[in-house]
N, C-alpha and C positions, 0 to 999 in steps of 0.2 A: 452767801452764807447758807448753810444747810439748816433744815428744820431742827436737826438734832442739836446744833449749836445754840439755837434760840429757845429751846425748851428746857426749863430748869429741871435738873435731875436730882432727886432726893434719895436715890438708892446707893449713893457712894461711888458712882462711875464717872462723874464729870470732873475734869481737872479743877483743882482748887482755885487757880487764878481766874477762871471764868466765873465760878460761883461767887468768889469774894469781890473781884473788881467790877465785873459787868453787872451781875444781879445785885450784889450787896452795895457797892459804892455808886456806880453810875445811875442805875435805875432808882435807887432810894433817893439820891440827890435830885433827880428830875421830878420825882413824885413830890418831894417836900418843896421844891421850888414852885410847883403848881399850887400847892397848898398856900404858900406865902403870897403868891400872886392873887389867889381867890379870897384871901383872908378878909379884906375890906369890902368885897363885892357880893358876898353871899350871907344868908341868914345862918343863925346858930345851928339848927338841925342839920343843914347840909354840911356845915363845917364839922359837926360831930361825926357824920358819916365818913367824911374824908379822913379825919384823924383816926377813927377806928380802923378804916381800911389800911392806913399807913402802919399802925401798930400791928395789925394782922400780917401785913407783908413783911414787917420786920421780924416777927416771930417765925414766919416761913423761911426767911433768909438765914436766921440764926440756926435753925434746924439743918438747913441745907449745907451751911458752912461746917457745922459740927460733924455731919456725916461724911462730907467730902474732904475733911482736913487731912486725911491720910494720902490723898492723891497729889503728892508733891515730892520733889527730889530730897528735900531736907525735912525731917520730922519737926524741927523747931519752927518752920514756917507754918505748919498746921496748927501748932500750939498757939503761936502768936495770932493767927487768924481767928482762932476760937476765942481767945481773950478779948481781942479788939471787937469782935462781933457781939459778944455778951455786953461789953461796956457800951457799945453803940445802941444796943436794944434797951438797956436801962435808961440811957440818955434820951432816947426817942420817946419812951413812955412818959418820962417826966416832962419833957418839952411839950409833947402833945397835950398833956393834962393842963399845964400852965397856959398854953395857947388857948385852949377851950375855955378855961376859966376867965381869961382876959377877954375873949370874944363875948362871953355871956355878960360880963360886967360893964362893957364899954357902950356908951351911947353912940359913938362914932368909931367903930373898930378900925384902928389904923396902927400899924407897926411903926415905931420910930426909926425909919430907915434913913441913912445919910444921903440918899439921892432922890 
């Protein structure tokens, strides 16, 4: 892989599939999985920093997808990517807020996971 593939481009020159699927979906899910893994293991200030970082990354990706939405064969794909990314960003902000409030209020912060 080249360094150009790995560097997020927010000037509108990167193919939409790379910005949306690699930076938007894969990296965001890995980051959030790390947050969920660390949720019961760290104190609230550190959790707040992780969640703020996730929201900032989500804002960065939302802008990158919006700018690069025209770099696809079909215009409708760009519109769909924009709408999905905005919905993801709103969801991410709400989930991060609720996770932080739950972390603050719990004496033993654990997520009710089925495994």
